[in-house]
N, CA, C and O atoms as a GROMACS GRO file, in nm:
protein
  552
    1UNK      N    1  -1.015   1.776  -2.597
    1UNK     CA    2  -1.055   1.713  -2.474
    1UNK      C    3  -0.958   1.601  -2.436
    1UNK      O    4  -0.927   1.584  -2.318
    2UNK      N    5  -0.911   1.526  -2.532
    2UNK     CA    6  -0.818   1.417  -2.506
    2UNK      C    7  -0.690   1.470  -2.443
    2UNK      O    8  -0.632   1.404  -2.357
    3UNK      N    9  -0.646   1.588  -2.483
    3UNK     CA   10  -0.526   1.648  -2.427
    3UNK      C   11  -0.542   1.674  -2.278
    3UNK      O   12  -0.448   1.651  -2.201
    4UNK      N   13  -0.659   1.720  -2.237
    4UNK     CA   14  -0.683   1.746  -2.096
    4UNK      C   15  -0.671   1.617  -2.016
    4UNK      O   16  -0.606   1.616  -1.912
    5UNK      N   17  -0.731   1.509  -2.063
    5UNK     CA   18  -0.723   1.384  -1.988
    5UNK      C   19  -0.581   1.328  -1.990
    5UNK      O   20  -0.537   1.269  -1.891
    6UNK      N   21  -0.510   1.345  -2.100
    6UNK     CA   22  -0.371   1.300  -2.108
    6UNK      C   23  -0.285   1.379  -2.010
    6UNK      O   24  -0.199   1.322  -1.942
    7UNK      N   25  -0.308   1.508  -2.003
    7UNK     CA   26  -0.233   1.591  -1.907
    7UNK      C   27  -0.265   1.551  -1.764
    7UNK      O   28  -0.176   1.545  -1.680
    8UNK      N   29  -0.391   1.524  -1.735
    8UNK     CA   30  -0.431   1.484  -1.601
    8UNK      C   31  -0.365   1.351  -1.564
    8UNK      O   32  -0.312   1.336  -1.454
    9UNK      N   33  -0.368   1.255  -1.654
    9UNK     CA   34  -0.305   1.125  -1.628
    9UNK      C   35  -0.156   1.141  -1.602
    9UNK      O   36  -0.100   1.078  -1.513
   10UNK      N   37  -0.091   1.226  -1.680
   10UNK     CA   38   0.052   1.251  -1.662
   10UNK      C   39   0.079   1.314  -1.526
   10UNK      O   40   0.171   1.273  -1.456
   11UNK      N   41  -0.001   1.413  -1.488
   11UNK     CA   42   0.016   1.478  -1.358
   11UNK      C   43  -0.005   1.379  -1.244
   11UNK      O   44   0.068   1.380  -1.144
   12UNK      N   45  -0.106   1.293  -1.259
   12UNK     CA   46  -0.134   1.195  -1.154
   12UNK      C   47  -0.017   1.097  -1.140
   12UNK      O   48   0.021   1.062  -1.029
   13UNK      N   49   0.039   1.054  -1.251
   13UNK     CA   50   0.155   0.963  -1.244
   13UNK      C   51   0.274   1.030  -1.178
   13UNK      O   52   0.343   0.969  -1.097
   14UNK      N   53   0.297   1.156  -1.212
   14UNK     CA   54   0.411   1.228  -1.155
   14UNK      C   55   0.395   1.254  -1.006
   14UNK      O   56   0.493   1.259  -0.932
   15UNK      N   57   0.271   1.270  -0.962
   15UNK     CA   58   0.244   1.306  -0.823
   15UNK      C   59   0.177   1.194  -0.744
   15UNK      O   60   0.114   1.220  -0.642
   16UNK      N   61   0.190   1.070  -0.791
   16UNK     CA   62   0.121   0.957  -0.728
   16UNK      C   63   0.151   0.944  -0.580
   16UNK      O   64   0.060   0.923  -0.500
   17UNK      N   65   0.276   0.955  -0.542
   17UNK     CA   66   0.312   0.938  -0.400
   17UNK      C   67   0.250   1.048  -0.315
   17UNK      O   68   0.197   1.022  -0.207
   18UNK      N   69   0.256   1.172  -0.363
   18UNK     CA   70   0.195   1.283  -0.288
   18UNK      C   71   0.044   1.263  -0.277
   18UNK      O   72  -0.014   1.280  -0.170
   19UNK      N   73  -0.018   1.226  -0.387
   19UNK     CA   74  -0.163   1.206  -0.388
   19UNK      C   75  -0.202   1.090  -0.296
   19UNK      O   76  -0.302   1.098  -0.224
   20UNK      N   77  -0.123   0.983  -0.298
   20UNK     CA   78  -0.149   0.870  -0.207
   20UNK      C   79  -0.141   0.917  -0.062
   20UNK      O   80  -0.223   0.879   0.021
   21UNK      N   81  -0.042   0.999  -0.032
   21UNK     CA   82  -0.027   1.052   0.103
   21UNK      C   83  -0.146   1.135   0.145
   21UNK      O   84  -0.194   1.124   0.258
   22UNK      N   85  -0.195   1.219   0.054
   22UNK     CA   86  -0.312   1.302   0.084
   22UNK      C   87  -0.435   1.215   0.109
   22UNK      O   88  -0.510   1.238   0.204
   23UNK      N   89  -0.455   1.116   0.022
   23UNK     CA   90  -0.570   1.026   0.039
   23UNK      C   91  -0.556   0.946   0.167
   23UNK      O   92  -0.653   0.929   0.241
   24UNK      N   93  -0.436   0.896   0.195
   24UNK     CA   94  -0.411   0.819   0.317
   24UNK      C   95  -0.434   0.904   0.441
   24UNK      O   96  -0.479   0.853   0.544
   25UNK      N   97  -0.404   1.035   0.432
   25UNK     CA   98  -0.425   1.125   0.545
   25UNK      C   99  -0.571   1.165   0.563
   25UNK      O  100  -0.604   1.238   0.656
   26UNK      N  101  -0.657   1.118   0.472
   26UNK     CA  102  -0.800   1.143   0.488
   26UNK      C  103  -0.857   1.252   0.400
   26UNK      O  104  -0.975   1.286   0.413
   27UNK      N  105  -0.778   1.308   0.309
   27UNK     CA  106  -0.831   1.411   0.218
   27UNK      C  107  -0.938   1.347   0.129
   27UNK      O  108  -0.923   1.233   0.085
   28UNK      N  109  -1.043   1.421   0.102
   28UNK     CA  110  -1.152   1.372   0.018
   28UNK      C  111  -1.102   1.356  -0.126
   28UNK      O  112  -1.065   1.455  -0.189
   29UNK      N  113  -1.101   1.233  -0.178
   29UNK     CA  114  -1.052   1.213  -0.314
   29UNK      C  115  -1.133   1.288  -0.419
   29UNK      O  116  -1.082   1.317  -0.528
   30UNK      N  117  -1.257   1.319  -0.390
   30UNK     CA  118  -1.342   1.384  -0.489
   30UNK      C  119  -1.330   1.537  -0.487
   30UNK      O  120  -1.398   1.606  -0.563
   31UNK      N  121  -1.244   1.589  -0.400
   31UNK     CA  122  -1.227   1.734  -0.389
   31UNK      C  123  -1.158   1.795  -0.510
   31UNK      O  124  -1.187   1.910  -0.545
   32UNK      N  125  -1.069   1.721  -0.574
   32UNK     CA  126  -1.005   1.774  -0.694
   32UNK      C  127  -0.981   1.663  -0.795
   32UNK      O  128  -0.986   1.544  -0.762
   33UNK      N  129  -0.957   1.702  -0.917
   33UNK     CA  130  -0.946   1.606  -1.027
   33UNK      C  131  -0.830   1.510  -1.014
   33UNK      O  132  -0.844   1.392  -1.044
   34UNK      N  133  -0.715   1.560  -0.969
   34UNK     CA  134  -0.599   1.471  -0.956
   34UNK      C  135  -0.623   1.363  -0.852
   34UNK      O  136  -0.593   1.246  -0.876
   35UNK      N  137  -0.678   1.402  -0.736
   35UNK     CA  138  -0.704   1.303  -0.631
   35UNK      C  139  -0.812   1.204  -0.675
   35UNK      O  140  -0.802   1.085  -0.646
   36UNK      N  141  -0.913   1.253  -0.746
   36UNK     CA  142  -1.020   1.164  -0.794
   36UNK      C  143  -0.963   1.062  -0.894
   36UNK      O  144  -0.997   0.944  -0.890
   37UNK      N  145  -0.876   1.110  -0.983
   37UNK     CA  146  -0.815   1.020  -1.081
   37UNK      C  147  -0.725   0.919  -1.011
   37UNK      O  148  -0.723   0.802  -1.049
   38UNK      N  149  -0.651   0.962  -0.910
   38UNK     CA  150  -0.563   0.871  -0.837
   38UNK      C  151  -0.647   0.768  -0.760
   38UNK      O  152  -0.612   0.650  -0.757
   39UNK      N  153  -0.755   0.812  -0.698
   39UNK     CA  154  -0.841   0.719  -0.626
   39UNK      C  155  -0.895   0.612  -0.720
   39UNK      O  156  -0.902   0.495  -0.684
   40UNK      N  157  -0.932   0.652  -0.840
   40UNK     CA  158  -0.980   0.554  -0.939
   40UNK      C  159  -0.869   0.455  -0.975
   40UNK      O  160  -0.895   0.336  -0.989
   41UNK      N  161  -0.746   0.503  -0.989
   41UNK     CA  162  -0.633   0.414  -1.018
   41UNK      C  163  -0.611   0.315  -0.904
   41UNK      O  164  -0.589   0.196  -0.927
   42UNK      N  165  -0.619   0.365  -0.780
   42UNK     CA  166  -0.596   0.279  -0.664
   42UNK      C  167  -0.698   0.166  -0.656
   42UNK      O  168  -0.666   0.057  -0.610
   43UNK      N  169  -0.819   0.192  -0.701
   43UNK     CA  170  -0.926   0.093  -0.690
   43UNK      C  171  -0.929  -0.006  -0.807
   43UNK      O  172  -1.007  -0.101  -0.804
   44UNK      N  173  -0.846   0.016  -0.907
   44UNK     CA  174  -0.844  -0.077  -1.020
   44UNK      C  175  -0.790  -0.213  -0.976
   44UNK      O  176  -0.697  -0.220  -0.896
   45UNK      N  177  -0.848  -0.320  -1.029
   45UNK     CA  178  -0.805  -0.455  -0.989
   45UNK      C  179  -0.655  -0.479  -1.006
   45UNK      O  180  -0.592  -0.542  -0.921
   46UNK      N  181  -0.598  -0.429  -1.113
   46UNK     CA  182  -0.454  -0.451  -1.136
   46UNK      C  183  -0.370  -0.391  -1.024
   46UNK      O  184  -0.273  -0.453  -0.979
   47UNK      N  185  -0.405  -0.272  -0.980
   47UNK     CA  186  -0.332  -0.207  -0.869
   47UNK      C  187  -0.348  -0.289  -0.742
   47UNK      O  188  -0.250  -0.318  -0.673
   48UNK      N  189  -0.471  -0.326  -0.709
   48UNK     CA  190  -0.496  -0.401  -0.586
   48UNK      C  191  -0.428  -0.538  -0.590
   48UNK      O  192  -0.378  -0.584  -0.487
   49UNK      N  193  -0.426  -0.603  -0.705
   49UNK     CA  194  -0.359  -0.732  -0.718
   49UNK      C  195  -0.208  -0.718  -0.697
   49UNK      O  196  -0.145  -0.803  -0.634
   50UNK      N  197  -0.151  -0.611  -0.749
   50UNK     CA  198  -0.009  -0.586  -0.731
   50UNK      C  199   0.026  -0.563  -0.585
   50UNK      O  200   0.128  -0.612  -0.536
   51UNK      N  201  -0.058  -0.488  -0.515
   51UNK     CA  202  -0.035  -0.464  -0.373
   51UNK      C  203  -0.049  -0.594  -0.294
   51UNK      O  204   0.029  -0.619  -0.202
   52UNK      N  205  -0.148  -0.675  -0.328
   52UNK     CA  206  -0.166  -0.804  -0.260
   52UNK      C  207  -0.043  -0.893  -0.281
   52UNK      O  208   0.003  -0.959  -0.188
   53UNK      N  209   0.011  -0.894  -0.404
   53UNK     CA  210   0.134  -0.971  -0.430
   53UNK      C  211   0.248  -0.919  -0.345
   53UNK      O  212   0.327  -0.998  -0.291
   54UNK      N  213   0.259  -0.788  -0.331
   54UNK     CA  214   0.365  -0.729  -0.250
   54UNK      C  215   0.355  -0.770  -0.104
   54UNK      O  216   0.456  -0.796  -0.040
   55UNK      N  217   0.233  -0.777  -0.051
   55UNK     CA  218   0.215  -0.820   0.088
   55UNK      C  219   0.253  -0.967   0.104
   55UNK      O  220   0.320  -1.003   0.201
   56UNK      N  221   0.210  -1.050   0.010
   56UNK     CA  222   0.245  -1.193   0.017
   56UNK      C  223   0.397  -1.213   0.004
   56UNK      O  224   0.455  -1.298   0.070
   57UNK      N  225   0.460  -1.134  -0.082
   57UNK     CA  226   0.605  -1.142  -0.100
   57UNK      C  227   0.677  -1.102   0.029
   57UNK      O  228   0.778  -1.162   0.065
   58UNK      N  229   0.626  -1.000   0.098
   58UNK     CA  230   0.687  -0.958   0.224
   58UNK      C  231   0.684  -1.072   0.326
   58UNK      O  232   0.782  -1.094   0.398
   59UNK      N  233   0.572  -1.143   0.331
   59UNK     CA  234   0.562  -1.257   0.423
   59UNK      C  235   0.662  -1.366   0.384
   59UNK      O  236   0.729  -1.422   0.470
   60UNK      N  237   0.671  -1.395   0.255
   60UNK     CA  238   0.768  -1.496   0.209
   60UNK      C  239   0.911  -1.454   0.240
   60UNK      O  240   0.992  -1.536   0.283
   61UNK      N  241   0.941  -1.326   0.219
   61UNK     CA  242   1.076  -1.276   0.249
   61UNK      C  243   1.108  -1.290   0.396
   61UNK      O  244   1.221  -1.323   0.432
   62UNK      N  245   1.010  -1.267   0.481
   62UNK     CA  246   1.034  -1.278   0.626
   62UNK      C  247   1.057  -1.422   0.667
   62UNK      O  248   1.127  -1.448   0.766
   63UNK      N  249   1.001  -1.516   0.593
   63UNK     CA  250   1.013  -1.659   0.627
   63UNK      C  251   1.140  -1.723   0.572
   63UNK      O  252   1.175  -1.834   0.610
   64UNK      N  253   1.208  -1.654   0.484
   64UNK     CA  254   1.332  -1.709   0.428
   64UNK      C  255   1.436  -1.723   0.537
   64UNK      O  256   1.452  -1.635   0.622
   65UNK      N  257   1.507  -1.835   0.534
   65UNK     CA  258   1.609  -1.858   0.636
   65UNK      C  259   1.744  -1.802   0.594
   65UNK      O  260   1.821  -1.755   0.677
   66UNK      N  261   1.772  -1.806   0.465
   66UNK     CA  262   1.900  -1.756   0.416
   66UNK      C  263   1.892  -1.605   0.397
   66UNK      O  264   1.791  -1.551   0.353
   67UNK      N  265   2.000  -1.540   0.431
   67UNK     CA  266   2.008  -1.395   0.411
   67UNK      C  267   2.053  -1.370   0.267
   67UNK      O  268   2.164  -1.407   0.228
   68UNK      N  269   1.967  -1.309   0.191
   68UNK     CA  270   1.997  -1.280   0.051
   68UNK      C  271   2.062  -1.143   0.043
   68UNK      O  272   2.010  -1.045   0.097
   69UNK      N  273   2.175  -1.137  -0.025
   69UNK     CA  274   2.242  -1.009  -0.041
   69UNK      C  275   2.180  -0.935  -0.159
   69UNK      O  276   2.176  -0.986  -0.271
   70UNK      N  277   2.133  -0.816  -0.132
   70UNK     CA  278   2.080  -0.732  -0.239
   70UNK      C  279   2.073  -0.590  -0.189
   70UNK      O  280   2.090  -0.563  -0.070
   71UNK      N  281   2.049  -0.499  -0.282
   71UNK     CA  282   2.037  -0.359  -0.244
   71UNK      C  283   1.896  -0.324  -0.200
   71UNK      O  284   1.869  -0.211  -0.160
   72UNK      N  285   1.805  -0.420  -0.209
   72UNK     CA  286   1.666  -0.397  -0.170
   72UNK      C  287   1.657  -0.380  -0.018
   72UNK      O  288   1.737  -0.436   0.057
   73UNK      N  289   1.559  -0.304   0.025
   73UNK     CA  290   1.532  -0.290   0.167
   73UNK      C  291   1.464  -0.417   0.213
   73UNK      O  292   1.367  -0.462   0.151
   74UNK      N  293   1.512  -0.476   0.320
   74UNK     CA  294   1.457  -0.601   0.370
   74UNK      C  295   1.345  -0.574   0.470
   74UNK      O  296   1.348  -0.474   0.541
   75UNK      N  297   1.249  -0.664   0.473
   75UNK     CA  298   1.139  -0.648   0.567
   75UNK      C  299   1.188  -0.671   0.709
   75UNK      O  300   1.291  -0.735   0.731
   76UNK      N  301   1.113  -0.618   0.803
   76UNK     CA  302   1.141  -0.640   0.946
   76UNK      C  303   1.094  -0.783   0.976
   76UNK      O  304   0.977  -0.805   1.008
   77UNK      N  305   1.185  -0.878   0.967
   77UNK     CA  306   1.150  -1.020   0.970
   77UNK      C  307   1.068  -1.062   1.091
   77UNK      O  308   0.968  -1.133   1.078
   78UNK      N  309   1.109  -1.018   1.206
   78UNK     CA  310   1.039  -1.059   1.328
   78UNK      C  311   0.895  -1.006   1.329
   78UNK      O  312   0.801  -1.081   1.354
   79UNK      N  313   0.878  -0.878   1.301
   79UNK     CA  314   0.745  -0.817   1.302
   79UNK      C  315   0.658  -0.874   1.190
   79UNK      O  316   0.540  -0.904   1.212
   80UNK      N  317   0.714  -0.888   1.071
   80UNK     CA  318   0.636  -0.941   0.959
   80UNK      C  319   0.600  -1.087   0.985
   80UNK      O  320   0.488  -1.128   0.956
   81UNK      N  321   0.692  -1.163   1.040
   81UNK     CA  322   0.661  -1.302   1.075
   81UNK      C  323   0.547  -1.312   1.175
   81UNK      O  324   0.458  -1.395   1.161
   82UNK      N  325   0.551  -1.228   1.276
   82UNK     CA  326   0.447  -1.229   1.378
   82UNK      C  327   0.312  -1.183   1.323
   82UNK      O  328   0.207  -1.228   1.368
   83UNK      N  329   0.316  -1.093   1.226
   83UNK     CA  330   0.193  -1.037   1.169
   83UNK      C  331   0.153  -1.103   1.038
   83UNK      O  332   0.062  -1.055   0.970
   84UNK      N  333   0.219  -1.212   1.002
   84UNK     CA  334   0.195  -1.278   0.873
   84UNK      C  335   0.047  -1.310   0.848
   84UNK      O  336  -0.003  -1.280   0.740
   85UNK      N  337  -0.025  -1.368   0.945
   85UNK     CA  338  -0.167  -1.396   0.917
   85UNK      C  339  -0.247  -1.270   0.885
   85UNK      O  340  -0.333  -1.272   0.797
   86UNK      N  341  -0.219  -1.162   0.955
   86UNK     CA  342  -0.290  -1.036   0.928
   86UNK      C  343  -0.253  -0.978   0.792
   86UNK      O  344  -0.338  -0.924   0.722
   87UNK      N  345  -0.126  -0.988   0.756
   87UNK     CA  346  -0.082  -0.939   0.625
   87UNK      C  347  -0.144  -1.021   0.512
   87UNK      O  348  -0.185  -0.966   0.410
   88UNK      N  349  -0.152  -1.152   0.530
   88UNK     CA  350  -0.213  -1.237   0.428
   88UNK      C  351  -0.364  -1.213   0.420
   88UNK      O  352  -0.422  -1.219   0.311
   89UNK      N  353  -0.428  -1.186   0.532
   89UNK     CA  354  -0.570  -1.152   0.531
   89UNK      C  355  -0.592  -1.019   0.459
   89UNK      O  356  -0.686  -1.005   0.381
   90UNK      N  357  -0.505  -0.923   0.484
   90UNK     CA  358  -0.513  -0.794   0.413
   90UNK      C  359  -0.497  -0.816   0.263
   90UNK      O  360  -0.569  -0.756   0.184
   91UNK      N  361  -0.403  -0.899   0.225
   91UNK     CA  362  -0.384  -0.930   0.082
   91UNK      C  363  -0.511  -0.987   0.022
   91UNK      O  364  -0.549  -0.951  -0.089
   92UNK      N  365  -0.577  -1.076   0.094
   92UNK     CA  366  -0.702  -1.136   0.046
   92UNK      C  367  -0.812  -1.030   0.034
   92UNK      O  368  -0.889  -1.031  -0.061
   93UNK      N  369  -0.819  -0.940   0.131
   93UNK     CA  370  -0.922  -0.836   0.130
   93UNK      C  371  -0.906  -0.741   0.012
   93UNK      O  372  -1.004  -0.684  -0.035
   94UNK      N  373  -0.783  -0.723  -0.035
   94UNK     CA  374  -0.761  -0.635  -0.150
   94UNK      C  375  -0.826  -0.690  -0.277
   94UNK      O  376  -0.845  -0.615  -0.373
   95UNK      N  377  -0.861  -0.818  -0.277
   95UNK     CA  378  -0.930  -0.876  -0.391
   95UNK      C  379  -1.080  -0.849  -0.389
   95UNK      O  380  -1.148  -0.873  -0.489
   96UNK      N  381  -1.132  -0.801  -0.278
   96UNK     CA  382  -1.275  -0.775  -0.266
   96UNK      C  383  -1.313  -0.648  -0.338
   96UNK      O  384  -1.230  -0.560  -0.360
   97UNK      N  385  -1.438  -0.638  -0.375
   97UNK     CA  386  -1.491  -0.514  -0.432
   97UNK      C  387  -1.539  -0.423  -0.320
   97UNK      O  388  -1.542  -0.463  -0.204
   98UNK      N  389  -1.577  -0.303  -0.355
   98UNK     CA  390  -1.634  -0.210  -0.258
   98UNK      C  391  -1.534  -0.151  -0.161
   98UNK      O  392  -1.572  -0.107  -0.053
   99UNK      N  393  -1.406  -0.150  -0.196
   99UNK     CA  394  -1.305  -0.094  -0.108
   99UNK      C  395  -1.302   0.058  -0.120
   99UNK      O  396  -1.349   0.116  -0.218
  100UNK      N  397  -1.248   0.121  -0.017
  100UNK     CA  398  -1.231   0.267  -0.019
  100UNK      C  399  -1.086   0.299  -0.053
  100UNK      O  400  -0.994   0.229  -0.011
  101UNK      N  401  -1.065   0.406  -0.129
  101UNK     CA  402  -0.930   0.439  -0.174
  101UNK      C  403  -0.831   0.466  -0.061
  101UNK      O  404  -0.712   0.442  -0.077
  102UNK      N  405  -0.879   0.516   0.053
  102UNK     CA  406  -0.786   0.546   0.163
  102UNK      C  407  -0.712   0.421   0.208
  102UNK      O  408  -0.591   0.426   0.230
  103UNK      N  409  -0.782   0.310   0.223
  103UNK     CA  410  -0.718   0.186   0.266
  103UNK      C  411  -0.618   0.134   0.165
  103UNK      O  412  -0.513   0.081   0.202
  104UNK      N  413  -0.650   0.150   0.036
  104UNK     CA  414  -0.557   0.105  -0.068
  104UNK      C  415  -0.434   0.195  -0.070
  104UNK      O  416  -0.322   0.147  -0.087
  105UNK      N  417  -0.455   0.327  -0.053
  105UNK     CA  418  -0.342   0.420  -0.048
  105UNK      C  419  -0.251   0.388   0.072
  105UNK      O  420  -0.129   0.390   0.060
  106UNK      N  421  -0.312   0.359   0.186
  106UNK     CA  422  -0.232   0.323   0.304
  106UNK      C  423  -0.152   0.195   0.279
  106UNK      O  424  -0.037   0.184   0.322
  107UNK      N  425  -0.211   0.100   0.209
  107UNK     CA  426  -0.140  -0.024   0.176
  107UNK      C  427  -0.021   0.006   0.086
  107UNK      O  428   0.088  -0.047   0.107
  108UNK      N  429  -0.044   0.090  -0.014
  108UNK     CA  430   0.065   0.123  -0.107
  108UNK      C  431   0.179   0.192  -0.033
  108UNK      O  432   0.296   0.165  -0.058
  109UNK      N  433   0.145   0.282   0.059
  109UNK     CA  434   0.248   0.351   0.135
  109UNK      C  435   0.321   0.254   0.229
  109UNK      O  436   0.442   0.266   0.248
  110UNK      N  437   0.248   0.159   0.288
  110UNK     CA  438   0.312   0.058   0.374
  110UNK      C  439   0.418  -0.018   0.296
  110UNK      O  440   0.528  -0.043   0.346
  111UNK      N  441   0.384  -0.055   0.173
  111UNK     CA  442   0.476  -0.134   0.091
  111UNK      C  443   0.591  -0.051   0.033
  111UNK      O  444   0.699  -0.105   0.010
  112UNK      N  445   0.569   0.076   0.010
  112UNK     CA  446   0.671   0.156  -0.060
  112UNK      C  447   0.759   0.240   0.032
  112UNK      O  448   0.863   0.289  -0.012
  113UNK      N  449   0.721   0.256   0.157
  113UNK     CA  450   0.799   0.338   0.250
  113UNK      C  451   0.904   0.253   0.320
  113UNK      O  452   0.873   0.180   0.414
  114UNK      N  453   1.027   0.262   0.275
  114UNK     CA  454   1.136   0.184   0.331
  114UNK      C  455   1.169   0.219   0.475
  114UNK      O  456   1.244   0.147   0.540
  115UNK      N  457   1.113   0.329   0.526
  115UNK     CA  458   1.134   0.365   0.666
  115UNK      C  459   1.010   0.336   0.750
  115UNK      O  460   1.006   0.370   0.869
  116UNK      N  461   0.911   0.272   0.690
  116UNK     CA  462   0.786   0.243   0.759
  116UNK      C  463   0.790   0.113   0.837
  116UNK      O  464   0.893   0.045   0.839
  117UNK      N  465   0.679   0.078   0.900
  117UNK     CA  466   0.676  -0.037   0.990
  117UNK      C  467   0.693  -0.173   0.923
  117UNK      O  468   0.726  -0.270   0.991
  118UNK      N  469   0.671  -0.184   0.792
  118UNK     CA  470   0.693  -0.312   0.726
  118UNK      C  471   0.843  -0.343   0.718
  118UNK      O  472   0.883  -0.460   0.714
  119UNK      N  473   0.924  -0.240   0.715
  119UNK     CA  474   1.068  -0.256   0.699
  119UNK      C  475   1.148  -0.220   0.824
  119UNK      O  476   1.256  -0.274   0.847
  120UNK      N  477   1.095  -0.130   0.904
  120UNK     CA  478   1.171  -0.080   1.020
  120UNK      C  479   1.092  -0.088   1.150
  120UNK      O  480   1.113  -0.007   1.240
  121UNK      N  481   1.003  -0.183   1.161
  121UNK     CA  482   0.924  -0.195   1.284
  121UNK      C  483   1.017  -0.224   1.401
  121UNK      O  484   1.098  -0.317   1.397
  122UNK      N  485   1.003  -0.144   1.503
  122UNK     CA  486   1.080  -0.169   1.624
  122UNK      C  487   1.010  -0.276   1.708
  122UNK      O  488   1.073  -0.349   1.785
  123UNK      N  489   0.879  -0.284   1.691
  123UNK     CA  490   0.801  -0.385   1.762
  123UNK      C  491   0.695  -0.441   1.668
  123UNK      O  492   0.657  -0.379   1.569
  124UNK      N  493   0.649  -0.558   1.702
  124UNK     CA  494   0.540  -0.620   1.627
  124UNK      C  495   0.413  -0.534   1.635
  124UNK      O  496   0.337  -0.526   1.539
  125UNK      N  497   0.392  -0.469   1.749
  125UNK     CA  498   0.272  -0.387   1.768
  125UNK      C  499   0.268  -0.269   1.672
  125UNK      O  500   0.161  -0.226   1.630
  126UNK      N  501   0.384  -0.217   1.637
  126UNK     CA  502   0.391  -0.104   1.543
  126UNK      C  503   0.336  -0.145   1.406
  126UNK      O  504   0.258  -0.071   1.345
  127UNK      N  505   0.377  -0.261   1.358
  127UNK     CA  506   0.327  -0.311   1.230
  127UNK      C  507   0.180  -0.350   1.242
  127UNK      O  508   0.100  -0.322   1.153
  128UNK      N  509   0.144  -0.414   1.351
  128UNK     CA  510   0.005  -0.455   1.372
  128UNK      C  511  -0.088  -0.334   1.372
  128UNK      O  512  -0.198  -0.341   1.317
  129UNK      N  513  -0.045  -0.224   1.432
  129UNK     CA  514  -0.128  -0.102   1.433
  129UNK      C  515  -0.147  -0.048   1.292
  129UNK      O  516  -0.256  -0.002   1.257
  130UNK      N  517  -0.042  -0.053   1.210
  130UNK     CA  518  -0.054  -0.006   1.071
  130UNK      C  519  -0.150  -0.094   0.993
  130UNK      O  520  -0.232  -0.044   0.916
  131UNK      N  521  -0.142  -0.225   1.013
  131UNK     CA  522  -0.232  -0.318   0.944
  131UNK      C  523  -0.376  -0.293   0.988
  131UNK      O  524  -0.467  -0.291   0.906
  132UNK      N  525  -0.397  -0.275   1.119
  132UNK     CA  526  -0.532  -0.249   1.169
  132UNK      C  527  -0.590  -0.120   1.112
  132UNK      O  528  -0.708  -0.114   1.078
  133UNK      N  529  -0.506  -0.018   1.100
  133UNK     CA  530  -0.552   0.109   1.042
  133UNK      C  531  -0.593   0.090   0.895
  133UNK      O  532  -0.695   0.142   0.851
  134UNK      N  533  -0.514   0.014   0.822
  134UNK     CA  534  -0.545  -0.012   0.681
  134UNK      C  535  -0.676  -0.088   0.669
  134UNK      O  536  -0.763  -0.051   0.591
  135UNK      N  537  -0.690  -0.196   0.747
  135UNK     CA  538  -0.811  -0.277   0.737
  135UNK      C  539  -0.935  -0.197   0.774
  135UNK      O  540  -1.041  -0.217   0.714
  136UNK      N  541  -0.924  -0.108   0.871
  136UNK     CA  542  -1.038  -0.024   0.908
  136UNK      C  543  -1.070   0.076   0.797
  136UNK      O  544  -1.186   0.113   0.778
  137UNK      N  545  -0.968   0.119   0.722
  137UNK     CA  546  -0.987   0.218   0.616
  137UNK      C  547  -1.037   0.157   0.486
  137UNK      O  548  -1.088   0.228   0.400
  138UNK      N  549  -1.022   0.026   0.470
  138UNK     CA  550  -1.067  -0.039   0.347
  138UNK      C  551  -1.219  -0.037   0.340
  138UNK      O  552  -1.277  -0.086   0.244
   0.00000   0.00000   0.00000
């Protein structure tokens, strides 16, 4: 029995991004074992705390005046700056209990997608819409 759970955990780790995408797109996490296991991971306090730190870091990065040279993808400073209160509120909400996995998956994708609105927002409204969708899904 332990082998089955070890295999499931391994599969979930290997397919985390795909599973997050499925959950974010509205697939029922309880429909299959991998999605259910991923949903449980997303709701763990450690995961939610890490995502909250990532949101707070994005706001800090947007507020920095000096341009730091690195290979990291930089946040869309103008959009993140304008949406900072909403991003910080979202970070605070991730500390609450009773969240739904879809909202946490959307948050993880917002932070990890270098082509998404946190990093490539053409307008503040684009990022604001993503934040509003996440908060509604939590």
